N, C-alpha and C positions, 0 to 999 in steps of 0.2 A: 363768309368771306371775308367780313369784320372784326371777327377773333383774337386773331393777336393781335392787331393795334388795340382792342380792347381789351384784352387781360396787358398789354404794356402799359396802358391810362389808368388802370384798374389796378393795379400793381404802384403803381409811383403816384396814385391818389390814398390807400390807405398807408405808402409809408408816410409820407411829409402830415398824413391825420395825427399819428402817432410820434414822430419827432418834436409831434407844436405842445406837446404835453407837460415835458421839461420846463420850455423855454417859458411859459406862460406860469408853471408856477414861481419861478426863478423871477417873472415879470411882477408877480405880485409881492411878494416879500420884501422888493426895493422901492416899490412903490408903496406899498400901505405901511404907516408908526411901528416903529416898534410896539407898542399894547396890541396894536389891534395889529397883529396879524394871525395869531390864530386863531380870531372871529373871522378873517377876509379869505383862510383855508380852509375850515368850517362849510364860509358859503360858498366855496367854489367846490367845494366837492359834494353838498345838497345837491346846488345847482347840475354839477355835471349828472349826476344817480338822478333827479328827477327829470333832465333832456333824456337820458339816456333809456330810462327804463319805463314815465307812463304814454306821452306822444310817440317815440319812434316805434313801439310796436299797435297802436292804438294808428296812423301813419301806412306805417305798413300792412297792415289786416283791411284798413279799405279797398286798400291798391288794390289786393290781391283778388278781394272779391271782387271787385270791377273787372277785372282781368275773368272770371266768368263768364261759360258762357252757357250750360247748360246745368242745371240745376235741379239737386233732384227732392222732389217733390212731396210731404206727407200726405196721410190722409186724410189731415185736416187742417192742407191748403198751405201748410208751413215745411219753409225753405231749408233744406239738407242744408249734406255735404255736396260743393260742387264732383261734378263729372266730368267738365270739361273744360280748362281750360286755354283763351287765347296765351300762348306765349308772348309774340311777340310781345301784345297792349302793357305784360306785363312785366317786361326789363325794358317798354320805356317807359313805364309808369314806378318801377320801381327806380330807377338812373336819375326819373324827373325830381324824382323828391330826396335823391342821394345831392341830385346837384344844386337846389335851391338851398338844401339844409346850406350844404360850401361855401355855396355864393352867399350867404345870409352871412355867416361864421366871418369870413374874409370881411365881410362892408365894418360887423361889429372891431375885428380888429385893427381896419381903418382908421375908423371910425376912433379907437382910442387910438391911436400912433399920432393923430390928426393933435385930440383935444388935450394929449399928456402932459399938464406944467407941472415940470418939478419942483421940493419942497421950497 
């Protein structure tokens, strides 16, 4: 019933996420002194890569594992692959993680705007 509303919300979330990359780079270039610009862009690049490659898959993997209702148990009593997922729980967990990351990002951007003092 709510799928069209979700798709509209998700579309705007994705569009605004990708629209923020260029203004962030321009803001860094304007705020950082000339001699430190390449360093600042390098730090931004490393930070974005670490943020997108290390904690993201771990968090989403934990969410997917937590939504499993029936695991394949091996001969040695070890967990194998998941056979049945609780789709509703998985949807809530994945959207919750995404929303929490967005809210944290918005908080940091607002703090940066409020605390920035031009040179």
